[in-house]
C-alpha positions as CSV (number, residue, x, y, z in Angstrom):
1,M,-12.4,50.7,-63.2
2,L,-9.6,50.4,-60.8
3,S,-7.8,47.6,-62.6
4,A,-8.4,49.7,-65.9
5,W,-6.6,52.9,-64.5
6,L,-3.8,51.0,-62.9
7,D,-3.3,49.2,-66.2
8,F,-3.1,52.4,-68.2
9,Q,-1.0,54.1,-65.5
10,R,1.3,50.9,-65.7
11,A,1.7,51.1,-69.5
12,T,2.1,54.8,-69.4
13,L,5.5,54.2,-67.3
14,A,6.5,51.2,-69.1
15,V,6.2,53.2,-72.5
16,K,8.0,56.3,-71.1
17,C,11.1,53.8,-70.3
18,A,10.9,51.7,-73.2
19,G,14.4,51.4,-75.1
20,L,16.2,53.7,-72.9
21,T,19.7,52.6,-71.5
22,D,20.5,52.0,-67.9
23,D,22.3,55.5,-67.9
24,Q,19.3,57.4,-69.3
25,L,16.7,55.6,-67.0
26,R,19.4,57.0,-64.1
27,E,19.4,60.5,-65.3
28,R,17.9,63.3,-63.2
29,A,15.1,65.2,-64.9
30,V,16.2,68.5,-63.8
31,P,19.1,68.7,-61.0
32,P,19.1,69.2,-58.3
33,S,15.9,66.9,-58.1
34,R,16.2,63.6,-57.5
35,L,13.9,62.5,-59.9
36,S,14.6,59.9,-62.5
37,L,12.7,57.5,-64.4
38,L,14.5,54.7,-62.6
39,G,13.6,56.4,-59.4
40,L,9.9,56.2,-60.2
41,I,10.1,52.4,-61.2
42,R,11.5,51.8,-57.6
43,H,8.9,54.0,-56.0
44,M,6.1,52.4,-58.3
45,A,7.1,49.0,-57.1
46,E,6.6,50.3,-53.5
47,V,3.2,51.6,-54.1
48,E,2.0,48.6,-55.6
49,R,3.7,46.7,-52.6
50,V,2.1,49.1,-49.8
51,W,-1.1,49.3,-51.0
52,F,-2.3,46.0,-52.2
53,R,-0.6,43.7,-50.0
54,P,-1.6,45.1,-46.5
55,V,-5.3,45.9,-47.8
56,L,-6.1,42.8,-49.7
57,D,-3.8,40.1,-48.0
58,G,-3.6,41.3,-44.7
59,E,0.5,41.5,-45.1
60,P,2.4,43.8,-42.6
61,M,3.8,47.0,-44.2
62,S,7.2,46.5,-45.7
63,G,9.0,48.3,-48.3
64,L,11.6,47.4,-51.0
65,W,14.0,50.4,-50.3
66,S,12.3,52.0,-47.4
67,A,11.9,50.2,-43.8
68,G,9.2,50.2,-41.2
69,H,5.5,51.4,-41.1
70,A,6.6,55.1,-42.0
71,L,7.6,53.9,-45.7
72,D,9.2,57.1,-46.7
73,P,8.8,57.4,-50.5
74,E,12.4,59.1,-50.8
75,P,14.7,56.2,-50.7
76,A,13.2,54.6,-54.0
77,F,15.1,58.0,-55.6
78,D,18.1,57.8,-53.6
79,D,21.5,56.0,-55.0
80,V,20.0,55.5,-58.6
81,G,23.4,55.9,-59.9
82,A,24.4,52.6,-58.5
83,A,21.1,50.9,-58.4
84,D,20.6,47.7,-60.6
85,V,18.2,48.6,-63.2
86,A,17.1,45.0,-63.9
87,A,16.4,44.3,-60.2
88,A,14.3,47.4,-60.2
89,F,12.3,46.7,-63.4
90,T,12.1,42.9,-62.1
91,A,10.8,44.2,-58.5
92,W,8.1,46.3,-60.3
93,R,6.8,43.5,-62.6
94,G,6.5,41.4,-59.9
95,E,4.7,43.9,-57.7
96,C,2.2,44.8,-60.4
97,E,1.5,41.0,-61.3
98,H,0.9,40.6,-57.4
99,A,-1.1,43.2,-57.1
100,T,-3.1,42.3,-60.1
101,A,-3.4,38.9,-58.8
102,L,-4.5,40.3,-55.5
103,A,-7.1,42.4,-56.9
104,A,-8.6,39.4,-59.2
105,A,-8.9,37.3,-56.4
106,A,-10.8,39.6,-54.1
107,A,-14.4,38.9,-53.8
108,S,-15.0,42.7,-54.1
109,L,-12.7,46.0,-54.2
110,D,-15.3,47.5,-52.0
111,V,-13.3,46.7,-48.9
112,T,-11.6,48.2,-46.2
113,G,-8.2,47.2,-44.8
114,M,-5.3,48.5,-42.7
115,R,-2.4,50.1,-44.0
116,G,0.4,51.4,-41.7
117,G,-1.9,51.2,-38.8
118,A,-4.8,53.2,-40.7
119,L,-8.1,52.1,-41.6
120,L,-8.3,52.7,-45.4
121,A,-11.5,53.1,-47.3
122,A,-12.6,50.8,-50.3
123,L,-9.9,50.5,-53.0
124,G,-12.6,50.3,-55.7
125,H,-13.8,53.9,-55.3
126,G,-12.4,57.4,-55.7
127,P,-10.9,59.7,-58.5
128,H,-9.5,56.8,-60.4
129,D,-13.0,55.7,-61.1
130,R,-13.6,57.4,-64.3
131,G,-13.9,54.8,-67.1
132,V,-10.5,55.2,-68.4
133,R,-9.6,52.2,-71.0
134,P,-6.7,50.7,-70.5
135,A,-3.7,50.4,-72.9
136,Q,-1.9,47.2,-73.5
137,W,1.5,47.1,-71.2
138,S,3.9,44.7,-70.3
139,C,4.5,45.3,-66.8
């Protein structure tokens, strides 16, 4: 169920970004908010990285745009006006692929793991486990 839910969410974000120019991806939703689709892509690359790598692979917490164990989500939304769009999508796709491979190789998603010094509950259980069917996506 987790994989299907993630596939659906990843596909949704990919569809929202498809066909947009770099400038459109950088555009802030409602100024002065810093929310943009490019910021979301960067943020989701961080999310994929800091949930799957530490829990399923034992890697230390490390971000792409944030530093340290605190992993502040805000830096992903900073400086999108000068951010490299292709690099952000490459990072997101790479983290999605890595997370998918880790989940596929795991003996079970009913595991606990450390994330930023905190013990986490099983990845395979929770509000995401509702039987949602995945859409096809190309992350």
